[in-house]
C-alpha positions as CSV (number, residue, x, y, z in Angstrom):
1,M,0.0,0.0,0.0
2,R,1.2,3.4,-0.9
3,I,1.4,5.8,2.1
4,T,0.3,9.3,1.2
5,P,1.5,12.5,2.9
6,P,-1.9,13.2,4.5
7,F,-1.8,9.8,6.2
8,L,1.6,10.5,7.6
9,L,0.5,13.8,8.9
10,T,-2.6,12.3,10.5
11,L,-0.6,9.5,12.0
12,F,2.0,12.0,13.4
13,L,-0.6,14.2,14.9
14,S,-2.5,11.3,16.5
15,L,0.7,9.9,18.0
16,G,1.7,13.3,19.3
17,A,-1.6,13.7,21.0
18,G,-1.5,10.3,22.5
19,Y,2.0,10.4,23.9
20,S,2.5,14.0,24.9
21,A,4.0,14.1,28.4
22,A,1.1,15.8,30.3
23,E,0.8,16.2,34.0
24,D,-2.3,15.1,35.9
25,A,-4.5,18.0,37.0
26,I,-4.2,19.2,40.6
27,N,-6.8,17.7,42.9
28,P,-9.6,20.3,42.9
29,D,-9.9,20.3,46.7
30,R,-6.2,21.0,47.0
31,A,-6.4,23.8,44.4
32,A,-9.4,25.4,46.2
33,N,-7.7,25.2,49.6
34,T,-4.2,26.5,48.6
35,V,-3.2,30.0,49.6
36,I,-0.2,31.3,47.6
37,L,1.7,34.3,48.9
38,D,4.5,36.4,47.5
39,E,7.7,37.1,49.5
40,T,6.3,40.4,50.8
41,A,3.2,38.8,52.2
42,V,5.2,36.0,53.9
43,R,7.4,38.6,55.6
44,N,4.4,40.7,56.6
45,L,2.6,37.7,58.2
46,Q,5.9,36.5,59.8
47,I,5.2,33.0,58.7
48,E,6.9,30.3,60.8
49,T,6.5,26.5,60.6
50,V,7.3,23.4,62.6
51,M,7.7,19.8,61.5
52,V,5.0,17.4,62.8
53,S,6.5,14.5,64.7
54,E,5.4,11.9,67.4
55,E,6.5,13.1,70.8
56,T,5.6,12.6,74.5
57,F,2.3,14.4,75.2
58,E,1.7,15.6,78.7
59,T,-1.7,15.8,80.4
60,T,-2.1,19.0,82.4
61,V,-4.5,20.7,84.8
62,F,-4.9,24.4,84.3
63,T,-5.5,26.8,87.2
64,I,-4.6,30.3,88.3
65,G,-3.2,31.8,91.5
66,R,-1.0,34.6,92.8
67,I,2.5,35.4,93.8
68,E,2.9,35.6,97.6
69,E,5.8,36.3,100.0
70,V,7.4,33.4,101.8
71,P,6.1,34.0,105.4
72,A,9.5,33.5,107.0
73,S,11.2,36.0,104.7
74,R,10.0,39.2,106.5
75,S,11.7,40.9,109.5
76,A,11.0,44.1,111.4
77,L,13.3,46.9,112.6
78,S,12.6,48.1,116.2
79,S,14.4,50.0,119.0
80,R,15.4,48.5,122.3
81,I,15.1,51.9,124.0
82,A,12.6,54.7,124.1
83,G,13.6,57.9,122.4
84,R,13.2,59.7,119.1
85,I,14.4,59.2,115.5
86,V,17.3,61.5,114.7
87,E,18.6,59.7,111.6
88,L,16.8,57.6,109.0
89,N,18.8,56.0,106.2
90,A,16.3,53.7,104.5
91,Y,12.9,54.2,102.9
92,V,10.2,52.1,101.2
93,G,11.7,50.6,98.0
94,D,15.3,50.6,99.1
95,T,17.3,47.4,99.1
96,V,19.5,46.9,102.2
97,K,22.0,44.4,103.4
98,A,22.3,42.7,106.8
99,G,24.2,45.0,109.2
100,D,23.4,48.2,107.4
101,V,22.6,51.1,109.8
102,L,19.1,52.0,108.9
103,A,18.3,54.5,111.7
104,K,19.6,56.2,114.9
105,V,17.6,56.7,118.0
106,E,18.3,59.5,120.6
107,S,17.8,58.1,124.1
108,R,15.7,59.9,126.7
109,Q,18.5,59.5,129.2
110,P,20.1,62.7,130.3
111,G,23.3,63.9,128.6
112,N,24.7,66.6,126.5
113,P,24.2,65.5,123.9
114,P,21.9,62.6,124.9
115,P,23.2,59.1,124.0
116,T,22.2,57.6,120.7
117,I,22.1,54.0,119.4
118,A,22.3,52.7,115.8
119,L,19.7,50.3,114.6
120,E,21.0,47.7,112.1
121,A,19.2,45.5,109.6
122,L,18.9,41.9,110.9
123,Q,18.6,40.6,107.3
124,G,19.1,41.8,103.8
125,G,16.1,42.6,101.5
126,L,13.7,45.2,100.3
127,V,12.2,47.8,102.6
128,V,8.5,47.2,102.0
129,D,6.9,49.3,104.7
130,S,7.9,52.2,107.0
131,H,6.2,53.3,110.2
132,V,8.5,56.2,111.3
133,R,9.7,59.6,110.4
134,I,12.7,61.7,111.5
135,G,11.9,63.3,114.9
136,E,9.1,60.9,115.7
137,P,9.2,59.4,119.2
138,V,9.5,55.7,119.4
139,E,9.0,53.0,122.0
140,P,10.5,49.5,122.2
141,A,7.2,47.9,121.1
142,D,7.1,49.9,117.9
143,Y,7.8,48.5,114.4
144,L,9.9,51.0,112.5
145,L,10.6,49.3,109.2
146,D,9.5,46.1,107.5
147,I,12.2,44.3,105.4
148,A,11.3,41.3,103.1
149,D,13.8,39.0,101.5
150,R,12.2,38.4,98.1
151,S,15.0,36.4,96.5
152,R,12.5,33.5,96.6
153,L,8.7,33.8,96.4
154,W,5.7,31.5,96.5
155,A,3.4,30.9,93.5
156,V,0.2,29.8,95.2
157,A,-2.2,27.9,92.9
158,K,-5.9,27.6,93.5
159,I,-6.4,23.9,92.6
160,P,-10.1,22.7,92.1
161,E,-10.8,20.0,94.7
162,P,-11.7,17.3,92.1
163,E,-8.3,17.8,90.4
164,A,-6.3,17.7,93.6
165,A,-6.5,14.0,94.1
166,G,-4.0,13.4,91.3
167,I,-1.5,16.0,92.5
168,I,1.1,15.3,95.2
169,P,4.2,17.2,96.5
170,G,6.9,17.0,93.9
171,T,4.4,17.2,91.0
172,K,5.9,19.5,88.3
173,A,4.1,22.4,86.7
174,R,4.8,25.0,84.0
175,I,4.2,28.4,85.6
176,R,3.5,31.6,83.6
177,V,3.2,35.1,84.9
178,P,1.3,37.2,82.3
179,A,2.9,40.5,83.6
180,L,6.3,39.2,82.6
181,G,5.4,38.0,79.1
182,G,4.8,34.6,77.5
183,E,7.8,32.7,79.0
184,S,7.0,29.9,81.5
185,V,9.2,28.3,84.2
186,E,9.1,24.8,85.6
187,A,8.7,24.3,89.3
188,S,7.7,21.4,91.6
189,L,4.9,21.5,94.2
190,K,6.4,22.2,97.6
191,Q,3.4,21.7,99.8
192,F,-0.3,22.2,100.1
193,G,-1.9,25.0,102.1
194,V,-3.3,24.4,105.5
195,E,-7.0,25.1,104.7
196,A,-9.3,24.7,101.7
197,N,-11.4,27.5,100.4
198,R,-15.0,26.5,101.2
199,E,-16.7,29.0,98.8
200,A,-14.4,28.4,95.8
201,G,-14.0,24.7,96.3
202,T,-10.2,24.9,95.9
203,V,-7.1,23.9,97.8
204,E,-3.8,25.9,97.7
205,G,-0.8,24.3,96.0
206,I,2.5,26.1,96.8
207,F,5.3,26.3,94.3
208,E,8.6,28.1,95.2
209,L,10.2,30.4,92.5
210,N,13.6,32.0,92.3
211,N,13.4,35.8,92.2
212,E,17.0,36.9,92.2
213,D,16.3,39.4,89.4
214,S,13.4,40.9,91.5
215,R,11.0,40.8,88.6
216,L,8.3,39.0,90.5
217,Q,6.1,40.9,92.9
218,P,3.6,39.7,95.5
219,G,0.1,39.9,94.1
220,M,1.0,39.2,90.5
221,R,-1.4,36.8,88.7
222,V,0.0,33.4,87.8
223,E,-1.2,30.7,85.4
224,F,-0.3,27.1,86.2
225,S,-0.3,24.0,84.0
226,I,0.2,21.2,86.5
227,I,1.5,18.0,84.8
228,T,-0.6,15.0,85.9
229,G,0.5,12.3,83.3
230,S,2.0,11.7,79.9
231,R,1.7,9.4,76.8
232,D,4.4,8.5,74.3
233,D,4.4,8.6,70.5
234,I,1.6,11.1,70.2
235,M,1.3,13.4,67.1
236,A,0.6,16.9,68.2
237,V,1.0,20.5,67.0
238,P,1.4,23.8,68.8
239,R,-1.9,25.4,69.9
240,D,-1.2,28.4,67.6
241,A,-1.4,26.2,64.5
242,I,-5.1,25.4,65.1
243,Q,-7.7,27.6,63.3
244,G,-11.3,27.3,62.4
245,D,-14.5,27.0,64.4
246,P,-15.0,24.2,66.9
247,T,-16.9,22.0,64.3
248,K,-14.3,22.3,61.6
249,R,-10.7,22.6,62.8
250,I,-8.0,23.2,60.2
251,V,-4.2,23.8,60.0
252,F,-2.1,25.2,57.2
253,V,0.5,22.9,55.8
254,E,3.4,24.1,53.7
255,D,3.0,22.8,50.1
256,F,5.6,20.1,49.3
257,E,6.5,21.6,45.9
258,L,5.3,25.2,45.5
259,P,7.2,28.0,47.3
260,N,5.2,30.2,49.7
261,A,2.1,28.1,49.2
262,F,0.1,26.8,52.1
263,V,-2.8,24.2,52.0
264,R,-5.8,24.3,54.4
265,V,-6.0,20.8,55.9
266,P,-9.0,19.6,58.0
267,V,-7.8,17.8,61.2
268,V,-9.5,15.7,63.9
269,L,-8.2,16.8,67.4
270,G,-7.9,15.0,70.7
271,E,-6.6,16.1,74.1
272,Q,-4.9,19.5,74.5
273,N,-2.6,21.0,77.1
274,D,-1.1,24.5,77.6
275,Q,1.3,24.1,74.7
276,F,0.1,21.4,72.2
277,V,-3.0,19.8,70.7
278,E,-3.2,16.1,69.9
279,V,-4.0,15.4,66.3
280,I,-5.9,12.2,65.7
281,G,-6.3,12.5,61.9
282,G,-5.4,14.7,59.0
283,L,-1.7,15.1,59.3
284,F,1.4,12.9,58.8
285,P,4.8,13.0,60.5
286,G,7.1,15.3,58.4
287,D,4.4,17.8,57.5
288,E,5.4,21.4,57.9
289,V,2.6,23.1,59.9
290,V,2.3,26.9,60.1
291,T,2.4,28.3,63.7
292,E,3.3,32.0,63.7
293,G,1.0,33.8,61.2
294,S,-1.5,30.9,61.0
295,Y,-4.4,33.1,62.2
296,S,-3.6,35.9,59.7
297,L,-3.2,33.3,56.9
298,S,-6.8,32.1,57.4
299,F,-7.9,35.6,56.2
300,A,-5.4,35.9,53.3
301,G,-7.3,36.3,50.0
302,S,-6.6,35.3,46.4
303,G,-5.1,38.7,45.7
304,S,-2.2,38.2,48.2
305,G,0.0,36.3,45.8
306,M,0.3,34.4,42.5
307,S,-2.5,32.1,41.2
308,L,-2.0,28.3,41.3
309,K,-1.3,28.4,37.5
310,E,1.4,31.0,37.9
311,A,3.0,29.2,40.8
312,L,3.1,25.9,38.9
313,D,4.5,27.7,35.8
314,A,7.3,29.2,37.9
315,A,8.0,25.9,39.7
316,H,8.1,23.6,36.7
317,G,9.3,25.9,34.0
318,H,6.4,25.4,31.6
319,E,2.8,26.4,31.2
320,H,-0.2,24.9,32.9
321,N,-3.9,25.1,32.7
322,E,-6.0,26.8,35.3
323,D,-6.7,23.4,37.0
324,G,-3.0,22.8,37.4
325,S,-2.5,20.3,34.6
326,E,0.3,20.7,32.1
327,M,-0.7,22.3,28.7
328,T,-0.5,19.9,25.8
329,E,1.1,20.8,22.5
330,E,-2.3,21.3,20.9
331,Q,-3.3,23.7,23.7
332,L,-0.1,25.6,23.4
333,A,-0.5,25.9,19.6
334,A,-4.1,27.0,20.0
335,K,-2.9,29.7,22.5
336,E,-0.2,30.9,20.2
337,A,-2.6,31.0,17.3
338,T,-5.2,32.9,19.2
339,A,-2.5,35.3,20.5
340,S,-1.2,36.0,16.9
341,G,-4.7,36.1,15.3
342,G,-3.9,33.1,13.1
343,G,-7.2,31.3,13.8
344,Q,-10.9,32.0,14.3
345,S,-13.1,31.2,17.2
346,G,-10.1,29.7,19.0
347,T,-9.3,27.1,16.2
348,P,-5.6,26.3,16.2
349,F,-3.6,27.6,13.2
350,W,-2.3,24.2,12.2
351,V,-5.9,22.9,11.8
352,W,-6.6,25.6,9.2
353,L,-3.3,24.7,7.5
354,V,-4.3,21.0,7.2
355,I,-7.7,21.9,5.9
356,A,-6.2,24.1,3.2
357,W,-3.7,21.4,2.2
358,A,-6.5,18.8,2.1
359,T,-8.7,21.1,-0.1
360,L,-5.9,21.7,-2.6
361,A,-5.2,18.0,-2.7
362,S,-8.9,17.2,-3.4
363,L,-9.1,19.8,-6.2
364,A,-5.9,18.3,-7.8
365,A,-7.4,14.8,-7.6
366,L,-10.7,16.0,-9.1
367,I,-8.9,17.7,-12.0
368,F,-6.7,14.6,-12.6
369,A,-9.9,12.4,-12.7
370,Q,-11.6,14.6,-15.2
371,K,-8.6,14.5,-17.5
372,N,-8.6,10.6,-17.3
373,L,-12.3,10.5,-18.2
374,K,-11.8,12.7,-21.3
375,K,-8.9,10.7,-22.4
376,N,-10.9,7.4,-22.1
377,A,-13.9,8.9,-23.8
């Protein structure tokens, strides 16, 4: 059989259409839930991510309380004799050392001048209260200055009675003082208070904290996460990563191939503590989950960066359709023809070329047939 040029062209085009290396279209759900940002948007949202892994998950009891002075830390300055204050060297807010002369008392005994005695600090610390002024008469029973050693303070937790059964001296807790920022410190339960609060239904749990830098002050509010148990090999994410309403929780996962792209992923949650939330379903170890910037990312619109098509074009180095699939040769030719005006109604230029070639071939065949008929006649 003789193979004509039109047959070869048709065979070539059909093979090209059948074997062109086209990518599968992106999953529609993934495309609809992908937020793509530009570099400026990423910096503005301060995006940070963490890798999901299986770790030890701690069960905690949350409660609140206050900073209190250690009762044994306070001392009082007093005079052993009756007289009047003729010198005062310390005032409220001053820090003193043991042995410092804080005041002098002029005795009522006769003399010219009358005898005076120096009053020294019995311990170092902060002058927290003053009951005397220069020239004021004093008696041995009077308290002149109150001095508190605040190098260590108590954090007193109000623990609900139903939760107290699982807490014993030595139990660890993460303690956060909101007035000092977001950092937490770890401490162990020193002892329980001596009496429960009947109205609130709580017992006092006392934790001792170091205060060498004097940042803590009595009366400050304290938040406690008391650790009552733990489980191993639990997949969890930071609390900041969780977004959405209670019926549909989501996290944002960094796309595995597109830069600055983040996919909304529904998750099923379990237990939570002060730092992490257990994830029962929706994530896999190794996923990069957005923490910082996650809340703002949930409001990022389509105008905040490139489209999915543009992002895929940049990542793969060739053009894609709006659904994320790679453009075939026919689609590329049609696009070029439309752009150059070489076709009508979106018809590719090469189609019109084939039609023209076929028309000319048909006319030539018709003329050849007519000549043969005349010759035979």
